[in-house]
N, C-alpha and C positions, 0 to 999 in steps of 0.2 A: 197418179197414185197407182202402185202395184195392185194387181187384182186381189191378192190375198188381203192386203190392207183395206181395200175398198169393201170387201165382203164383211170383214170383222167390224169395221167402222159403221157400216150401214145397220148391222144387227144391233150394235150399241146405241145408235141414234133412235132406232125404231122400238127397241126393247122387246122385239118379237122376231122370230125367224120368218113367220108367214108375211108380215108387213114388209120386212127387209127384202124378201124374195120378190114381192110385187114391185118394189122400187127398182130392183136390179134387173127385172124382166127375166128371171130364171125361176125354176120350180123350187119349192121348199125343200124337197129331198136333196136336190143337187146342192143347194146352199148348205144344208146340214152336213153333207158329206165333205164339202170343201172346208168347213169350219173344223170338223173332226180331224181332217188331215193336218191342219195347222196345229191343233192342240197335240196331236200325236208327235209332230215334228219337234215341238218345244218341250214335250213331256209334262205339260200342265194344262188344266182346263182354263178357258178364258171366261166362261159364263157359268153362273149358278143357275142351272135349269130348273131348280125347284122354286125359284122366285118368279113372281108375276107382277110387273114386267120383269124380263131378264135382268139380273144384276151381274156386275163384273166381279170376278174373283181378284185377289191381289195380283196375280199374273196378268189378268185382263186389264187392270188399271195401268200397269206398266206398259202393256202393249198399246193401249189407247193413247197414253201420254206420248209415246214414241211416234205414233201416227200423227198426232196433232202437231208435234214439233216438225215433222216432215212437211205437213201441210203449210205451216207457217214459212218454212224455208222456200217452198214452191211459190207461195204468194209473194215473198220478198223478191225472189228472182224475177218474177213476172213484172213486178212494179219497177224494178231497176231497168229491165229491158224496155219498159214503156218510156222511161226517161230518155233513153237513147233515141227514141222516135221524135224527140224535140217538140213535144206537146202538139203534134199534128192531130193527135187524138188522146183522150184521157178520160178519167172518171173520178169525180169527187162526191162522196156521200156526206152530206152536211146535215147536222141536226140543230134545231132551234125551237124556242117556244113560239106560241102564236104571236106574241108581241114582237119578237125579233123577225119572224118570217113575214109578218104583215107590214111592219112599219120601219124596220131597219134595213133588211136585206134587198127588197125589190129593186131599188135604184142601183145598188152596188152590183147585184147579180147581173142586171141588164148590161151594165158597162163592162163587167168582166167577160160576159159572153161575146161582146163586140171585139174584145181584145183576143180572146181565145175561143173562137167558135167551135173548135174541134173537141173541146172538153165538155163532157156530159155532166150535168149537175143533178143529183138526186137529193131532194129535200125531205127530211123527216121532221114531224112536228109532235113534240111530247113535252112532258114536264122535265124540269132540270134533273130530278133523280133518275127518271127513266133514261134520259139522254146520257147521263154519266155511266149508267150500267151498259148501255149500248156501245159507248166509247170503249169501255173496258173489254168488251167482248168483240171489238173490231167490227161491229155492225154499222158504225159510222166512222168516217175518217177524222172528223173534227166537230166540235160544238162550241157553244158560248156559255159562259156563266160568270156571275158575280158572287156566287155562293161560296163563302169561305170553307164550308164543309167539304167541297169537292176539289178545291184548287190544288191542295198538296198532293193529290193522287195522280196528277197529270202534268205533262209538260205544258207550259202556258205562256202566252204572249199578250201583253196589254193591247186591247183593241179600241175601246171607246168608253166614254163616260156618259151617264145621264143623270139628271137631277130630279129628285122627287119633289113634287109640289102638292100643296093641299088645294083641292078643288071644291067649290061651294056654289050652289045655285046662284045665278046672277041677281035674283031679286031677294035673296035672303037678308034679313035685317042686320046680321053681323057684318055685312059688307059696309054698312053705313058707319058702324063703330070703328072699323079698321080701314077706312077709306084711303089712308095714306100708304097702306101696305098692299091693297088689292091690285092685282095685275089682270090685264085682259089677254085674250089669246094673241092679239096683235103684239102686245109687249113680249110675250114668250117667243113668238116667231122672230122678233127682232133681237132676241137674246138679252133683253134688259135684265132678266133675273140672274144672268151670269156675271153681271157687273158688280163689283164689290160695293159700289155706292148704293145698290138697290137694297132697301130695308127688308129685313127678315123677321119672322115671328116664331115664337115657340108655340107649342100646342096649348098653352095655358088658357088663352082667350076662348078656346073652342070646347072647354070642359063640359058645358051643358048641351052640346050638340050630339046628335046621333051620328054614327059613322058606318060607312060601308068599308069592310076590310076584305082582303084576300084570305083564302083558307090557310089554316095552319100548315106549315111545311113550305109555303111560298116565301122566297127571300124577302119580298116586300112586306109580308105579314110580320116577319121577325124584326125587320127594321122599324116598322110602325110601333110594335110593342116596346122596343127600346126607347123610342121617342116619347111614348106615353109615360114610361117609367121615369124618364128624365123630367117630365112635366109634373109628376107626382100624382097621377090619377089613372084609374082604369076606364077605358072608353065604354060608352054605351053603344053596343053594336046592333044596328038595325038589320044589316044583311052581311052574309059572308059568301064570297063568290070565288070561283077558281081562276077566272081570267081577268087580267088588268083592263082589257078593252071593255069588257062587259060592265065592270065597276064604273068606269069612266062614263059610259052612256047612261047608266042608271042614275048617276049623280045629277044629271040634267032634270030628272023627273021626281026626285025625292029631296025633301028639305034636310039634307045630310051633308057631311063632309067626307071626302075620300082622297086617297093618295094616288097621284097619277105621275107619269113620266113626262118630262118636258118634250121629249122626242115624239110622244104620242100627240101632244097638243099641237105640234107643228104641222100635223097632218089632218087637223080637225077644225070645225067651226062651231063647237059646242057653246051654248049660252051659259058660261060659267065664269066665276071669278077665281083667280089663282093666288096662292100665297107662297112666297119663298120661305123655306123653313130654316130656322136657325139651329141646325143640328148637323154634326159630321155624318150622321147616318143617312142624311138625305142625298148624299152624292154616292153613286154606284160606279165602280170601275169594272167593266166587263172584260173578260179574257177569252181569247181563243184557246181552247183546250185540245191537246193531242195526247195519245197514249205515250207513256214514258218508255224510253229505250226501245223505240220501234222505228223501223225504216219509214221515212216520210217521203212520199213521191214528189217529184218536181212540180207536178200540177198543184198539189196541196201547198208546197212552199210558195209558188207564185201567187196563189190565192191569198195566203197570209200576208205577203208583202203588199199586194194590191189593196187588201182590206184596210191594213193599218195606214197606208198612204191616203186612201180616199175617205175614210170615215171621220 
């Protein structure tokens, strides 16, 4: 980036001449003179100096927008040059929820690393909303989501499905009433619940039970509420939690029902009974999301191809 662009952009980012000067390792007077020369050259002020922190003038907004376009062009050029290096080295910034990062990605990332040892992987762990925001601002290269609210904003590739099950303590009396529907963790690991012949239940038999639900805003929370609406009742909520994994482990110790993913059960030995749910909302299709109309590096393309093939 040209020096004059760098000076203006740093002042914009820091909102202060003094802080920007520190980041640039120059004196504040030298930085102020440099900015004044730029403003004199274009005949317009770039910053409203009466504002704290500094605010951009209309001319400043145009100047910063131009700088950011140039930065994007520089980034795209470097990414394309990286492709020419044939993946001898590379970098993928990947975002996922705790559920994905802990239970879906480890095996796949280990195998991908064996195939492409020169590609560095950075993993971010946040909520779906935070990851969508990070993807929009190019803080991550890709993320995963089954949330319809985000899908239309990004380029997307179908990646994998999971099935939501209802989990209940192993010794809960309702398991005796629904013995022909109850599944064990061994049944789930064998994929019995994915067989069309496996009987499914609605939420109606569980109306008198307490529930552990995920917090509002979580995709599974929204799906659960739709299933309750279909069953014609509002659930009695004992706990609300932010993490699916936490809800799953809590269900072992409370006489409650909670929603879990079959992929989570495949990695666990919890003492619970599981019920296949008779609802279209119980199946989730996850997509790999990328920014729209953005250059996609060869490393990211290879990761997408690999993930879809292996998952």
